[in-house]
Residue, then its C-alpha position, 0 to 999 in steps of 0.5 A: m434529514d432532509n427526506d431527498v438525500a439519500i446519503q449525507v457526507v460530512n467531513l468525512t476523513k481517513y488516515y493510513g499512517e502519515l497518509l491522509a487517505v481521505d481529507h474530510i470531504s463532504f457532499t449529499v447524494r439524493r434518493r433515486e440518483l445515480f452518482g458517480f465517484l470518480g479517481p484516479n487510482g489511489a485518489g480515495k475512491t475505494t477507502t471512502v466506500r468502505m466508510l460509508t458501508g462500514v467495512i472500516k471505521a472513519d477518523e474524523g467526520g461521518a456519513s448516513i445512509l437515510g438518516y441512519r449512522a453510516g456503519s450501523l446495522k440499520a444502515k446495512q440494512v436499507a445498502g446494498v454493497v457491489p465489492e469490487i473483488a468478488n467475495a462469494y463462496a468459492d465452494l459453494s453453487g451460485w443458487n446455494n451463495l444467494m440463499l445464504m446471503s438472503e438467511l442473513y438479512g432474514i427473508p423468508a424461504s419463499e421469499a428468498r427463491q423467488r427473489g433469487a430465481s428472478l435475479l439468475q435470470d434477469m442477469g443470465l445465470f439461472p443456468r449455471k444456479n447449481d454450480a460452484v463459484k468456482a467455475y463461474s468466469k469473472g463476469m459470471k462471479q460479478r454478476l452473482i455478486l450483484c445477484m448478492a446485493l440485490v436479493s435483500d432489495p436495498e434502497v440503496l445501492f454502493l457499486d465499487e468499479p463493476t464492470s473493471g476488467l470484465d469482458v463487452q457483454s457482461a458489462r453491458l447486462i450489468k449496465d443496462l441492469l443499473q438503469g433498470l434500478n435505478a428507473k424503478g427508483k434505487t439510489i446508486f453510487l458507484t465508483t468507477h474509471d470508465m469515463d464513458e461508463a460515467n457519462q453514459l450512467c451518471d446523474r451527476v458525478a464527484i471527481i476525488n483526488k489525492g483523498r479531496i473532493v474537486a468537483i460535483d456536478a452532471p457530467e454534461k455540465l462538467r465537460m462543458a466547464t472544459s472550455a481549453t479542450h475543444s479539439v479539432e480532429v483531422s486525417f491527411d492523405n499523408v503522414v504530418s509530423p505532430e511537432v508541424l501540426v503544434n505550430i500552426p496557430g491556435v493549437n495548445t497541444v497535438k496527439k497522434l491517434g492512429d491516422k488521425y491526430r486530435l488537436y486541443t484549442a480554445n478556438p475551433g472554429e478558426l483552428v478548421v480554418s487555419l488546417v483547411n489553408y496548411s493542407s491546400s498551402h502543402g499538398l495533402k488532402v484532408i479525409s476527415l475533420n471534426i469538431l469535437e466537444p469536450s469529454l469527460e475524460d477531458a473534464f476528467v484530466a483537467l481538473t485533477e491536473k488543476e487540482a495537482k498543480h495547487g494541491 
């Protein structure tokens, strides 16, 4: 195996009865890469993570983590896992959960205490370390699970929707920590629904839809490949019907966003001229006018819709 490859996936497949949940997917994740795994609900994200981390077995194909077969003891020893739903023992304290995880990994007690205290400090949990987990908020539980995944100092970290449903402060703390871990050389495999999060954090992203990989590339390259989703955002000093705006030459579709309209187009420069002409001829004043490049969300929607049409 290439020494620069952290995760190798070849023809990975999973059926649930008649449903083909993960459809013969193949990809690699490089060492020290922060790799995003994106897809709609039911696309196969969590099933893929469960196969990679050995929770369930693949029906066909396979994967390796740092050269070790996914699900093997060696693979589990070099990887940390943060599941979507916190799985700490509710009646134990945060500290005791962390020490129990350390024992399972065979970490010497003095080293476990040192690492545990440092992780809890980093995640803002140290003052509450002796409280039972059932008294923790959702954000605190998720941060504790991250500490539990990191206490073994894994080389590869799997996270399934780590900021889903969290308050802004907790989500930001987790994202900052992930960037810091990645900067120190950790390989991170992140599943998320949050396009902004993927765009901010990931070196590359894979988009999965209906069990199949539809694209893998850097977020910026995926954004710019979606050329038809340039848009112009405009607001006027009076209400304008979207049905009227969609008839302006060059407009593909129109979305109303609060007091603004987003007009999707392949030729944003020409559309700006058309909008200025339209407003002057209809006695309107333009309050704001911005040309927007495609977002990762635009690319995600375009790629999954294209796959749905051809799938």
